[in-house]
SERO-4910 file (N, C-alpha, C, O; in steps of 0.05 Angstrom, whole numbers):
BEGIN
 pado doro    nc1    nc2    nc3   cac1   cac2   cac3    cc1    cc2    cc3    oc1    oc2    oc3
  Unk    A    215   -323    200    190   -310    195    191   -281    204    197   -276    228
  Unk    A    186   -262    187    187   -234    194    163   -226    211    141   -236    206
  Unk    A    166   -209    231    143   -200    246    128   -179    230    137   -170    209
  Unk    A    104   -172    239     86   -154    224     98   -127    220     94   -114    199
  Unk    A    114   -117    240    126    -91    237    146    -90    213    148    -70    199
  Unk    A    161   -112    210    181   -113    188    169   -114    161    182   -110    141
  Unk    A    142   -121    159    129   -123    134    118    -96    124    111    -93    101
  Unk    A    118    -76    142    108    -50    134    127    -36    116    151    -37    120
  Unk    A    116    -22     96    133     -6     78    131     23     86    110     32     94
  Unk    A    153     37     84    153     66     90    142     81     66    142     71     44
  Unk    A    134    106     71    124    123     49    144    125     26    137    122      3
  Unk    A    170    131     32    189    133      9    191    107     -7    194    108    -31
  Unk    A    190     84      7    191     58     -7    168     54    -26    171     42    -47
  Unk    A    145     65    -19    121     62    -36    123     82    -59    118     75    -82
  Unk    A    130    107    -53    130    128    -73    149    122    -96    143    127   -119
  Unk    A    172    110    -89    192    105   -110    183     84   -130    194     81   -151
  Unk    A    162     69   -122    151     49   -140    133     60   -162    127     47   -182
  Unk    A    123     85   -158    105     97   -177    119    101   -204    141    110   -205
  Unk    A    105     93   -226    116     95   -253    100    113   -270     82    104   -285
  Unk    A    105    139   -269     90    158   -285     92    152   -315    113    144   -325
  Unk    A     70    156   -329     68    154   -359     74    126   -369     80    122   -392
  Unk    A     72    106   -352     75     78   -361     50     70   -376     28     72   -365
  Unk    A     52     59   -400     29     48   -414     18     24   -398     34      7   -388
  Unk    A     -8     23   -395    -21      2   -378    -37    -16   -396    -51     -8   -414
  Unk    A    -35    -42   -391    -51    -62   -405    -75    -69   -386    -71    -78   -364
  Unk    A    -99    -64   -396   -123    -70   -380   -139    -93   -392   -145    -94   -415
  Unk    A   -144   -113   -375   -162   -135   -382   -187   -131   -365   -186   -127   -341
  Unk    A   -210   -133   -377   -235   -129   -363   -254   -153   -366   -260   -162   -388
  Unk    A   -263   -164   -343   -284   -184   -344   -309   -172   -357   -314   -148   -354
  Unk    A   -324   -188   -371   -350   -179   -382   -372   -194   -368   -372   -218   -365
  Unk    A   -391   -178   -358   -413   -190   -342   -432   -206   -360   -440   -197   -382
  Unk    A   -439   -230   -351   -461   -245   -363   -487   -235   -350   -490   -236   -326
  Unk    A   -505   -226   -367   -531   -217   -358   -552   -237   -366   -547   -255   -382
  Unk    A   -576   -234   -354   -597   -254   -359   -622   -240   -368   -627   -216   -363
  Unk    A   -639   -255   -383   -665   -244   -391   -684   -247   -368   -678   -258   -347
  Unk    A   -708   -237   -372   -729   -238   -351   -735   -266   -343   -743   -271   -320
  Unk    A   -733   -285   -362   -740   -313   -355   -716   -329   -346   -718   -353   -342
  Unk    A   -693   -315   -341   -670   -329   -329   -650   -340   -349   -630   -352   -341
  Unk    A   -654   -337   -375   -636   -347   -395   -613   -327   -398   -616   -304   -393
  Unk    A   -590   -337   -408   -567   -319   -414   -575   -299   -436   -586   -307   -456
  Unk    A   -570   -274   -431   -576   -253   -451   -552   -251   -470   -535   -234   -467
  Unk    A   -551   -269   -490   -528   -270   -508   -526   -244   -525   -503   -237   -532
  Unk    A   -548   -232   -532   -546   -207   -548   -532   -185   -533   -514   -172   -544
  Unk    A   -540   -181   -508   -526   -160   -492   -497   -168   -486   -480   -151   -486
  Unk    A   -492   -194   -482   -465   -203   -477   -447   -197   -501   -425   -187   -497
  Unk    A   -457   -202   -525   -442   -197   -549   -435   -167   -551   -413   -159   -557
  Unk    A   -455   -150   -546   -451   -121   -548   -431   -111   -527   -415    -94   -533
  Unk    A   -432   -122   -503   -414   -113   -482   -385   -124   -486   -366   -111   -478
  Unk    A   -383   -147   -499   -356   -157   -506   -344   -137   -527   -321   -129   -524
  Unk    A   -360   -131   -547   -350   -112   -568   -344    -84   -556   -324    -72   -563
  Unk    A   -361    -75   -538   -357    -49   -526   -331    -48   -511   -317    -28   -511
  Unk    A   -325    -69   -497   -301    -71   -481   -276    -70   -500   -257    -55   -494
  Unk    A   -277    -85   -521   -254    -85   -540   -252    -58   -554   -230    -48   -558
  Unk    A   -274    -47   -562   -274    -21   -576   -262      1   -558   -250     20   -567
  Unk    A   -267     -1   -532   -256     18   -513   -226     17   -511   -213     36   -503
  Unk    A   -214     -6   -518   -185    -10   -516   -176    -29   -494   -153    -32   -489
  Unk    A   -196    -42   -481   -189    -62   -461   -192    -90   -473   -207    -93   -493
  Unk    A   -179   -109   -462   -182   -137   -471   -205   -150   -456   -204   -152   -432
  Unk    A   -225   -159   -471   -248   -172   -457   -240   -199   -446   -224   -214   -457
  Unk    A   -252   -206   -423   -248   -232   -411   -275   -245   -405   -292   -233   -392
  Unk    A   -278   -269   -414   -304   -284   -410   -298   -309   -393   -276   -317   -389
  Unk    A   -320   -320   -383   -319   -343   -366   -301   -339   -342   -285   -356   -334
  Unk    A   -305   -315   -330   -292   -309   -305   -314   -306   -283   -337   -313   -288
  Unk    A   -306   -295   -260   -326   -292   -239   -350   -275   -247   -373   -282   -241
  Unk    A   -345   -253   -261   -367   -236   -270   -382   -250   -293   -403   -240   -302
  Unk    A   -371   -271   -304   -385   -287   -324   -399   -311   -312   -408   -329   -326
  Unk    A   -402   -311   -285   -416   -333   -271   -404   -360   -279   -419   -379   -281
  Unk    A   -378   -361   -282   -366   -386   -293   -373   -410   -276   -376   -432   -287
  Unk    A   -375   -407   -250   -380   -430   -233   -409   -438   -233   -415   -460   -224
  Unk    A   -426   -422   -245   -455   -429   -246   -464   -438   -274   -485   -451   -276
  Unk    A   -447   -433   -294   -455   -441   -321   -449   -471   -325   -431   -482   -313
  Unk    A   -464   -483   -342   -459   -511   -350   -435   -511   -369   -429   -490   -381
  Unk    A   -422   -534   -373   -401   -536   -393   -410   -527   -421   -395   -514   -435
  Unk    A   -435   -533   -428   -446   -525   -454   -448   -495   -455   -442   -482   -476
  Unk    A   -458   -482   -434   -461   -453   -433   -434   -439   -434   -431   -419   -447
  Unk    A   -414   -450   -420   -388   -438   -421   -376   -440   -449   -363   -421   -458
  Unk    A   -381   -461   -463   -372   -464   -491   -387   -444   -509   -375   -433   -527
  Unk    A   -413   -440   -504   -428   -420   -520   -417   -392   -516   -415   -377   -535
  Unk    A   -410   -385   -491   -398   -359   -486   -371   -356   -499   -365   -335   -511
  Unk    A   -355   -377   -498   -329   -376   -511   -332   -373   -541   -318   -357   -553
  Unk    A   -349   -388   -553   -354   -386   -582   -364   -358   -590   -357   -348   -611
  Unk    A   -381   -347   -573   -392   -320   -578   -369   -300   -579   -368   -283   -596
  Unk    A   -351   -301   -559   -329   -283   -559   -312   -285   -584   -304   -265   -596
  Unk    A   -307   -310   -593   -292   -314   -617   -306   -302   -641   -294   -289   -658
  Unk    A   -332   -306   -643   -347   -297   -666   -349   -267   -668   -348   -256   -690
  Unk    A   -353   -254   -645   -357   -224   -646   -331   -209   -648   -330   -187   -658
  Unk    A   -309   -221   -638   -283   -207   -638   -267   -214   -663   -248   -199   -669
  Unk    A   -273   -235   -676   -259   -244   -701   -229   -248   -695   -221   -268   -684
  Unk    A   -213   -228   -702   -184   -231   -698   -173   -216   -673   -150   -218   -667
  Unk    A   -191   -202   -659   -181   -187   -636   -178   -206   -612   -192   -226   -610
  Unk    A   -160   -199   -594   -153   -216   -572   -174   -216   -550   -189   -196   -546
  Unk    A   -176   -238   -536   -192   -239   -512   -181   -261   -493   -164   -277   -501
  Unk    A   -190   -260   -469   -181   -279   -448   -206   -295   -440   -228   -285   -439
  Unk    A   -201   -321   -433   -223   -337   -423   -213   -355   -401   -190   -365   -401
  Unk    A   -230   -359   -381   -223   -376   -358   -223   -405   -366   -242   -415   -377
  Unk    A   -201   -418   -359   -199   -448   -361   -210   -459   -335   -197   -455   -314
  Unk    A   -232   -472   -336   -247   -479   -311   -256   -508   -314   -266   -516   -335
  Unk    A   -254   -523   -292   -262   -551   -293   -284   -558   -274   -294   -580   -273
  Unk    A   -293   -538   -258   -316   -543   -240   -310   -566   -221   -288   -568   -210
  Unk    A   -330   -583   -217   -326   -606   -199   -325   -632   -215   -334   -653   -205
  Unk    A   -315   -630   -240   -313   -654   -256   -295   -675   -244   -275   -668   -231
  Unk    A   -302   -700   -248   -284   -722   -239   -263   -727   -260   -267   -723   -284
  Unk    A   -240   -736   -251   -218   -743   -269   -192   -730   -261   -191   -716   -240
  Unk    A   -172   -735   -276   -145   -724   -270   -146   -694   -274   -154   -684   -295
  Unk    A   -137   -679   -254   -139   -650   -254   -124   -638   -277   -134   -620   -291
  Unk    A   -100   -647   -282    -83   -637   -303    -97   -642   -330    -98   -624   -347
  Unk    A   -107   -666   -335   -120   -672   -360   -144   -655   -365   -150   -646   -387
  Unk    A   -160   -650   -344   -184   -634   -346   -177   -605   -354   -190   -593   -371
  Unk    A   -156   -594   -341   -148   -567   -348   -136   -566   -376   -140   -546   -390
  Unk    A   -121   -586   -383   -109   -587   -410   -131   -586   -431   -128   -572   -452
  Unk    A   -153   -600   -426   -175   -600   -445   -188   -572   -447   -195   -563   -469
  Unk    A   -192   -559   -424   -204   -533   -423   -186   -512   -437   -195   -496   -453
  Unk    A   -160   -514   -432   -140   -495   -444   -140   -499   -474   -140   -480   -489
  Unk    A   -141   -524   -483   -140   -530   -512   -165   -518   -526   -163   -508   -548
  Unk    A   -188   -520   -513   -212   -509   -525   -210   -479   -528   -219   -468   -549
  Unk    A   -200   -465   -508   -197   -436   -510   -177   -428   -532   -183   -410   -547
  Unk    A   -155   -442   -534   -135   -436   -554   -147   -441   -582   -142   -426   -601
  Unk    A   -162   -462   -585   -175   -468   -610   -194   -446   -619   -196   -440   -643
  Unk    A   -206   -432   -600   -224   -410   -607   -209   -383   -608   -222   -362   -612
  Unk    A   -183   -384   -605   -167   -359   -609   -164   -343   -584   -155   -320   -586
  Unk    A   -170   -354   -561   -168   -339   -536   -142   -345   -521   -128   -364   -527
  Unk    A   -136   -328   -501   -114   -333   -483   -126   -345   -457   -143   -332   -444
  Unk    A   -117   -368   -449   -129   -381   -425   -117   -370   -399    -93   -365   -397
  Unk    A   -133   -367   -379   -124   -362   -351   -135   -385   -334   -159   -392   -336
  Unk    A   -118   -396   -318   -126   -419   -301   -142   -409   -277   -132   -394   -260
  Unk    A   -167   -417   -276   -184   -409   -253   -182   -431   -232   -188   -454   -237
  Unk    A   -173   -423   -208   -170   -444   -187   -196   -458   -180   -217   -446   -181
  Unk    A   -194   -483   -173   -216   -499   -163   -207   -513   -138   -183   -514   -132
  Unk    A   -225   -526   -124   -218   -540   -100   -199   -563   -106   -182   -570    -90
  Unk    A   -203   -576   -130   -185   -598   -138   -156   -587   -141   -137   -600   -132
  Unk    A   -154   -564   -154   -127   -553   -158   -115   -543   -132    -91   -545   -128
  Unk    A   -132   -534   -114   -122   -524    -89   -109   -545    -71    -95   -538    -52
  Unk    A   -114   -570    -77   -102   -592    -61    -74   -599    -70    -61   -615    -57
  Unk    A    -65   -588    -93    -39   -595   -103    -18   -578    -89    -20   -554    -86
  Unk    A      4   -592    -80     25   -578    -66     42   -561    -84     39   -562   -109
  Unk    A     60   -545    -72     76   -525    -87     93   -538   -109     92   -528   -132
  Unk    A    109   -559   -104    125   -570   -126    107   -580   -149    114   -576   -172
  Unk    A     84   -592   -142     67   -602   -163     53   -580   -178     48   -583   -202
  Unk    A     47   -557   -165     34   -535   -179     53   -523   -200     44   -513   -221
  Unk    A     79   -523   -195     98   -513   -214     99   -532   -238     99   -523   -261
  Unk    A    100   -558   -233     99   -577   -255     73   -575   -271     73   -579   -295
  Unk    A     51   -569   -257     25   -566   -270     26   -543   -290     18   -546   -313
  Unk    A     37   -520   -282     39   -498   -300     59   -503   -322     55   -494   -345
  Unk    A     81   -516   -316    101   -523   -337     88   -540   -358     93   -536   -382
  Unk    A     72   -559   -350     59   -577   -370     39   -561   -387     39   -564   -412
  Unk    A     21   -546   -374      2   -530   -389     15   -511   -408      6   -506   -431
  Unk    A     38   -499   -400     51   -479   -416     64   -490   -441     69   -476   -460
  Unk    A     69   -516   -441     80   -528   -466     59   -530   -488     66   -534   -511
  Unk    A     33   -526   -480     12   -529   -500     -1   -502   -506    -21   -501   -521
  Unk    A     10   -480   -495     -2   -454   -500     21   -434   -504     40   -433   -488
  Unk    A     19   -418   -524     39   -397   -528     38   -375   -507     58   -364   -499
  Unk    A     13   -370   -497      9   -351   -476    -11   -362   -456    -33   -369   -463
  Unk    A     -2   -363   -431    -19   -374   -410    -17   -355   -386      4   -345   -379
  Unk    A    -40   -350   -373    -41   -333   -349    -46   -350   -325    -63   -368   -324
  Unk    A    -30   -345   -304    -35   -358   -278    -53   -341   -261    -58   -317   -267
  Unk    A    -63   -352   -239    -83   -338   -223    -77   -344   -194    -78   -367   -185
  Unk    A    -72   -323   -179    -67   -325   -150    -89   -309   -136    -91   -285   -141
  Unk    A   -105   -322   -119   -128   -309   -107   -133   -319    -79   -130   -343    -73
  Unk    A   -140   -301    -62   -146   -307    -34   -170   -327    -33   -190   -322    -47
  Unk    A   -167   -349    -18   -189   -368    -17   -215   -357     -6   -237   -368    -11
  Unk    A   -214   -334      8   -238   -321     18   -254   -309     -5   -278   -304     -2
  Unk    A   -241   -304    -27   -254   -292    -51   -263   -313    -71   -282   -308    -86
  Unk    A   -249   -335    -72   -255   -356    -92   -248   -383    -80   -225   -389    -73
  Unk    A   -269   -401    -77   -263   -428    -67   -242   -442    -83   -242   -442   -108
  Unk    A   -222   -453    -69   -200   -466    -82   -177   -447    -88   -155   -456    -97
  Unk    A   -181   -421    -83   -160   -402    -88   -137   -405    -68   -140   -417    -46
  Unk    A   -114   -395    -76    -90   -397    -58    -72   -373    -63    -71   -362    -85
  Unk    A    -59   -365    -41    -37   -346    -43    -11   -362    -39     -7   -374    -19
  Unk    A      5   -361    -59     30   -377    -60     53   -363    -46     52   -339    -41
  Unk    A     73   -379    -39     97   -367    -28    112   -352    -50    107   -356    -74
  Unk    A    129   -333    -42    145   -318    -61    162   -337    -78    167   -332   -102
  Unk    A    172   -359    -66    189   -378    -80    173   -391   -103    182   -394   -125
  Unk    A    148   -399    -96    131   -412   -117    124   -393   -139    125   -400   -163
  Unk    A    117   -368   -132    111   -348   -152    135   -343   -170    133   -340   -194
  Unk    A    159   -342   -158    183   -338   -174    187   -360   -194    196   -355   -217
  Unk    A    182   -385   -186    184   -408   -204    164   -406   -227    170   -412   -250
  Unk    A    139   -398   -220    119   -395   -241    126   -373   -260    123   -376   -285
  Unk    A    137   -351   -250    146   -328   -267    167   -337   -287    169   -326   -309
  Unk    A    183   -357   -280    205   -365   -297    197   -384   -319    213   -390   -336
  Unk    A    172   -393   -319    162   -410   -341    157   -394   -366    139   -376   -365
  Unk    A    171   -398   -387    170   -379   -410    142   -373   -421    136   -349   -425
  Unk    A    125   -392   -425     99   -387   -437     77   -378   -417     55   -371   -425
  Unk    A     84   -378   -392     66   -365   -372     74   -335   -373     95   -328   -362
  Unk    A     57   -319   -384     64   -291   -390     54   -271   -370     62   -248   -370
  Unk    A     37   -280   -351     27   -262   -331     13   -276   -309      7   -300   -310
  Unk    A      8   -261   -287     -5   -271   -264    -27   -251   -255    -21   -227   -251
  Unk    A    -52   -261   -252    -72   -244   -240    -70   -248   -210    -72   -270   -199
  Unk    A    -65   -226   -196    -60   -226   -167    -84   -214   -153    -89   -190   -156
  Unk    A    -99   -229   -137   -123   -220   -124   -122   -226    -94   -139   -241    -84
  Unk    A   -103   -214    -81   -102   -217    -51   -117   -194    -38   -123   -196    -14
  Unk    A   -122   -173    -53   -133   -148    -42   -115   -136    -21   -123   -122     -2
  Unk    A    -89   -142    -23    -69   -133     -4    -48   -117    -19    -32   -129    -35
  Unk    A    -47    -91    -15    -28    -74    -30      1    -83    -25     17    -85    -44
  Unk    A      8    -88      0     36    -95      7     44   -120     -8     66   -121    -19
  Unk    A     27   -140     -8     34   -165    -22     37   -161    -52     54   -172    -64
  Unk    A     20   -144    -63     22   -139    -92     47   -123    -98     60   -128   -118
  Unk    A     54   -104    -81     80    -90    -85    103   -110    -84    122   -108    -99
  Unk    A    102   -130    -66    123   -150    -64    124   -166    -90    146   -174    -99
  Unk    A    101   -173   -101    100   -188   -126    114   -171   -149    128   -182   -165
  Unk    A    109   -145   -149    121   -128   -169    151   -127   -166    166   -127   -186
  Unk    A    161   -125   -141    189   -125   -136    202   -152   -146    223   -152   -158
  Unk    A    188   -174   -140    198   -200   -149    198   -201   -179    217   -212   -191
  Unk    A    177   -192   -192    176   -192   -221    199   -176   -233    212   -186   -252
  Unk    A    205   -153   -222    227   -137   -233    253   -151   -231    272   -146   -247
  Unk    A    256   -168   -211    281   -182   -207    283   -208   -224    303   -213   -236
  Unk    A    261   -223   -225    261   -249   -238    257   -246   -268    272   -259   -284
  Unk    A    237   -230   -277    230   -229   -305    215   -203   -310    190   -203   -308
  Unk    A    228   -182   -317    216   -155   -320    193   -155   -341    175   -138   -338
  Unk    A    194   -172   -360    173   -172   -381    147   -186   -372    126   -184   -385
  Unk    A    148   -199   -349    125   -214   -338    104   -193   -329    111   -173   -318
  Unk    A     78   -199   -333     57   -181   -326     44   -189   -299     36   -212   -296
  Unk    A     43   -170   -281     27   -174   -257      1   -159   -262      0   -134   -264
  Unk    A    -21   -174   -264    -47   -162   -268    -62   -159   -241    -69   -179   -229
  Unk    A    -65   -135   -233    -79   -130   -207   -108   -138   -210   -122   -129   -228
  Unk    A   -117   -154   -191   -146   -161   -189   -159   -147   -166   -179   -156   -156
  Unk    A   -147   -125   -157   -156   -111   -133   -177    -89   -141   -169    -67   -147
  Unk    A   -202    -97   -140   -223    -78   -148   -228    -56   -128   -243    -37   -133
  Unk    A   -216    -58   -104   -219    -37    -84   -193    -20    -82   -191     -4    -64
  Unk    A   -174    -24   -100   -150     -8   -101   -142     -7   -131   -121    -18   -138
  Unk    A   -158      6   -147   -154      6   -176   -130     22   -184   -122     22   -207
  Unk    A   -118     37   -165    -94     53   -172    -68     37   -171    -47     49   -174
  Unk    A    -70     11   -166    -45     -5   -166    -31     -4   -192     -7    -11   -193
  Unk    A    -44      4   -214    -30      6   -239    -10     29   -239      7     31   -256
  Unk    A    -12     47   -219      8     68   -217     36     58   -209     56     70   -214
  Unk    A     36     34   -197     61     23   -186     74      2   -203     93    -10   -195
  Unk    A     63     -2   -227     76    -22   -245     59    -46   -250     67    -63   -266
  Unk    A     35    -48   -238     17    -69   -244      2    -62   -270     -2    -39   -276
  Unk    A     -6    -83   -285    -27    -79   -304    -53    -87   -289    -51    -90   -265
  Unk    A    -75    -91   -302    -98    -99   -286   -116   -118   -301   -118   -118   -326
  Unk    A   -130   -134   -285   -150   -153   -294   -173   -150   -274   -174   -165   -254
  Unk    A   -190   -131   -279   -211   -124   -260   -238   -134   -269   -243   -141   -292
  Unk    A   -256   -133   -249   -284   -139   -255   -301   -113   -255   -319   -110   -272
  Unk    A   -294    -94   -238   -310    -69   -236   -308    -54   -263   -326    -39   -269
  Unk    A   -288    -58   -278   -285    -45   -304   -307    -53   -324   -311    -40   -344
  Unk    A   -321    -76   -318   -343    -84   -335   -365    -63   -334   -381    -61   -353
  Unk    A   -366    -47   -313   -387    -27   -310   -382     -2   -327   -401     12   -335
  Unk    A   -357      3   -333   -350     28   -347   -324     25   -362   -304     39   -356
  Unk    A   -322      8   -382   -297      3   -396   -285     28   -410   -261     31   -410
  Unk    A   -303     45   -421   -293     69   -434   -279     88   -414   -258    100   -421
  Unk    A   -290     90   -391   -279    108   -370   -252     97   -361   -233    112   -356
  Unk    A   -250     70   -357   -224     59   -349   -203     63   -371   -180     70   -365
  Unk    A   -211     60   -396   -191     63   -417   -182     92   -419   -159     98   -424
  Unk    A   -201    111   -415   -193    140   -415   -175    146   -392   -155    160   -395
  Unk    A   -181    135   -368   -163    139   -345   -135    129   -352   -115    142   -345
  Unk    A   -133    105   -365   -106     94   -372    -91    112   -391    -67    116   -389
  Unk    A   -106    124   -410    -93    143   -429    -83    168   -414    -62    178   -420
  Unk    A    -99    177   -395    -90    200   -380    -64    194   -365    -46    211   -364
  Unk    A    -62    170   -354    -37    163   -340    -14    161   -359      8    171   -353
  Unk    A    -18    149   -382      3    147   -402     13    174   -412     36    178   -416
  Unk    A     -6    193   -414      0    219   -426      9    239   -404     16    262   -411
  Unk    A      9    231   -379     17    250   -358     -4    271   -354      3    294   -346
  Unk    A    -29    265   -358    -51    284   -356    -62    283   -328    -71    262   -319
  Unk    A    -63    306   -314    -72    307   -287   -101    300   -283   -110    296   -261
  Unk    A   -116    300   -305   -144    292   -303   -147    263   -295   -169    254   -287
  Unk    A   -125    248   -296   -125    220   -287   -136    217   -258   -152    200   -253
  Unk    A   -128    235   -241   -133    232   -212   -163    234   -206   -174    218   -191
  Unk    A   -176    254   -217   -205    257   -212   -221    234   -223   -239    224   -210
  Unk    A   -214    226   -248   -229    204   -260   -224    178   -244   -242    162   -240
  Unk    A   -199    174   -235   -192    150   -220   -208    150   -193   -217    129   -184
  Unk    A   -211    173   -181   -226    175   -156   -255    166   -159   -266    152   -143
  Unk    A   -267    175   -181   -295    167   -185   -298    138   -191   -316    124   -181
  Unk    A   -280    127   -207   -280     98   -212   -275     82   -187   -286     61   -183
  Unk    A   -258     93   -170   -253     78   -144   -277     78   -127   -283     59   -113
  Unk    A   -293    100   -127   -318    101   -111   -337     79   -122   -351     67   -106
  Unk    A   -337     75   -148   -353     53   -159   -343     26   -149   -360      9   -142
  Unk    A   -317     22   -149   -306     -3   -139   -312     -8   -110   -319    -31   -102
  Unk    A   -311     13    -93   -316      9    -65   -346      3    -60   -353    -13    -43
  Unk    A   -363     16    -76   -392     10    -73   -398    -18    -82   -412    -33    -68
  Unk    A   -389    -26   -105   -396    -52   -117   -384    -75   -101   -396    -96    -98
  Unk    A   -359    -71    -90   -345    -93    -78   -345    -92    -47   -328   -104    -34
  Unk    A   -364    -78    -36   -367    -79     -7   -379   -106      0   -391   -119    -17
  Unk    A   -376   -116     25   -388   -141     32   -419   -140     30   -431   -120     36
  Unk    A   -431   -162     21   -419   -187     11   -408   -183    -17   -423   -173    -34
  Unk    A   -383   -191    -21   -370   -186    -47   -385   -200    -70   -385   -190    -92
  Unk    A   -398   -223    -64   -412   -237    -86   -434   -219    -98   -441   -224   -121
  Unk    A   -444   -200    -83   -465   -182    -93   -454   -162   -113   -470   -146   -124
  Unk    A   -428   -161   -118   -417   -142   -137   -428   -147   -165   -430   -129   -181
  Unk    A   -435   -172   -171   -447   -178   -197   -474   -165   -200   -482   -156   -222
  Unk    A   -489   -163   -178   -515   -148   -180   -510   -118   -182   -525   -105   -196
  Unk    A   -489   -108   -169   -482    -80   -172   -477    -73   -201   -486    -53   -212
  Unk    A   -461    -91   -214   -455    -87   -242   -480    -88   -259   -483    -73   -278
  Unk    A   -498   -106   -253   -523   -108   -267   -540    -83   -264   -551    -73   -284
  Unk    A   -541    -72   -240   -555    -47   -235   -543    -24   -252   -557     -9   -265
  Unk    A   -517    -23   -253   -503     -2   -267   -508     -5   -297   -514     15   -311
  Unk    A   -505    -29   -308   -509    -32   -337   -538    -28   -345   -543    -20   -368
  Unk    A   -556    -35   -328   -584    -29   -335   -589      1   -336   -602     11   -354
  Unk    A   -578     16   -317   -580     45   -317   -568     56   -343   -578     76   -354
  Unk    A   -547     44   -353   -534     52   -377   -549     44   -402   -543     54   -424
  Unk    A   -569     27   -399   -584     17   -422   -569     -5   -437   -574     -9   -461
  Unk    A   -550    -18   -424   -534    -38   -437   -544    -66   -432   -535    -85   -445
  Unk    A   -562    -69   -413   -576    -94   -409   -605    -87   -403   -611    -64   -395
  Unk    A   -623   -105   -407   -652    -99   -403   -661   -101   -375   -678    -85   -366
  Unk    A   -651   -121   -360   -660   -125   -332   -635   -130   -315   -615   -140   -325
  Unk    A   -637   -123   -290   -614   -127   -272   -617   -153   -256   -610   -155   -233
  Unk    A   -627   -173   -270   -631   -200   -258   -604   -213   -254   -586   -211   -270
  Unk    A   -601   -228   -232   -577   -244   -227   -584   -273   -229   -607   -281   -233
  Unk    A   -564   -290   -226   -568   -319   -225   -585   -325   -200   -585   -310   -181
  Unk    A   -600   -348   -200   -617   -355   -177   -601   -356   -151   -578   -366   -150
  Unk    A   -613   -347   -130   -601   -348   -103   -576   -332   -100   -560   -336    -81
  Unk    A   -571   -313   -118   -547   -296   -117   -552   -273    -97   -574   -263    -95
  Unk    A   -531   -265    -84   -533   -242    -66   -540   -217    -82   -531   -213   -104
  Unk    A   -557   -200    -70   -567   -177    -84   -561   -152    -68   -558   -152    -44
  Unk    A   -561   -129    -82   -558   -103    -70   -585    -90    -66   -604    -97    -80
  Unk    A   -588    -72    -47   -614    -58    -44   -620    -40    -67   -602    -30    -81
  Unk    A   -646    -35    -71   -654    -17    -93   -643     11    -89   -640     26   -108
  Unk    A   -637     19    -64   -627     45    -58   -600     50    -71   -592     73    -74
  Unk    A   -585     29    -78   -559     32    -91   -562     46   -119   -544     59   -128
  Unk    A   -586     43   -131   -590     53   -158   -586     84   -158   -575     95   -177
  Unk    A   -595     97   -137   -592    126   -136   -563    134   -134   -554    153   -147
  Unk    A   -547    119   -118   -519    125   -116   -504    120   -142   -488    135   -151
  Unk    A   -511     98   -155   -499     91   -181   -506    112   -202   -490    118   -219
  Unk    A   -530    123   -200   -538    144   -219   -521    168   -216   -513    181   -236
  Unk    A   -514    175   -191   -496    198   -186   -468    193   -197   -455    210   -208
  Unk    A   -459    168   -194   -432    161   -205   -433    163   -235   -413    173   -247
  Unk    A   -454    154   -247   -456    155   -277   -456    184   -286   -442    191   -305
  Unk    A   -471    202   -272   -471    230   -279   -443    242   -278   -435    256   -296
  Unk    A   -428    235   -258   -401    245   -255   -382    234   -277   -366    248   -288
  Unk    A   -385    208   -282   -369    196   -303   -375    208   -330   -357    214   -346
  Unk    A   -401    212   -336   -408    224   -361   -396    252   -364   -387    259   -386
  Unk    A   -396    267   -343   -384    294   -344   -354    292   -350   -344    307   -367
  Unk    A   -340    275   -335   -311    273   -339   -304    261   -366   -284    269   -378
  Unk    A   -320    243   -376   -315    232   -402   -321    252   -424   -307    253   -445
  Unk    A   -341    269   -420   -346    291   -439   -323    310   -441   -315    319   -462
  Unk    A   -312    317   -418   -288    334   -417   -265    322   -433   -250    335   -446
  Unk    A   -263    295   -431   -242    280   -445   -249    273   -473   -234    260   -487
  Unk    A   -273    283   -482   -282    278   -510   -285    249   -516   -281    240   -538
  Unk    A   -294    234   -496   -300    205   -500   -329    202   -494   -338    209   -472
  Unk    A   -345    191   -512   -373    188   -508   -380    159   -507   -372    144   -525
  Unk    A   -395    150   -487   -402    121   -484   -430    117   -492   -440     94   -491
***
């Protein structure tokens, strides 16, 4: 076991990982919003799914920002069908989620994955407490089995403090998952830069074509180091994230200022309690006129009303930077 000092990376070791002008693939969760009476606002959801795709990001539904753990199986299917209907032939990602259903864990996930594939989506396995009880050898067999039924499958590694049932796997386990042909990427949400850098190094050694999707909403610049991203904060401003990505690809120095403003949004939205980030997104989208009310699910953590003024300033700055970049939202 290495001591903590040996885990530290020096500045040169970090800098050499930066990949200027690398095209970045961005996946963005889409927020599920609610009407005044607490029903899912499917009209706004459809518009925001389309807006995300039109910006150049891949929309993701039935994720944390989609309240996947609070929706009923029928509601999750309605959201999935909506994504299929509004995107037609364009790609999207959907969470394969089994909640607290009784039954064989593998069979339950296989059913969820099959439903997503049937609707034309790419499934990502959302950890649950049932899945979290499976040991390392079995989790590899679990992914191998699911991958035989999907041309493209995404794995998900997440700190249990962020998602019940989540796990951070050993490097050996991640390497085995990377080697499964139809598992094409991993969403990594440890919120730990060093660990994500280690995942990138492992990826480059095991399977360079494999995608590491950063789920670090408080370090959105991880895409500079070879990560792609699968973020939630991007639901607040998909056009701005897409513009930032183009700046990076083109070697445009305007990348840095735009990235700084987007990072301030991530730090504000994802400060503790992290669960209240969904309310931050609702506040932002209401200010944008993209949802009617900033209502959250019942008993959800909320942000103070004073955040609205801060979010308004962020929007003003984003609007200015996007106007300079000739992108209008």
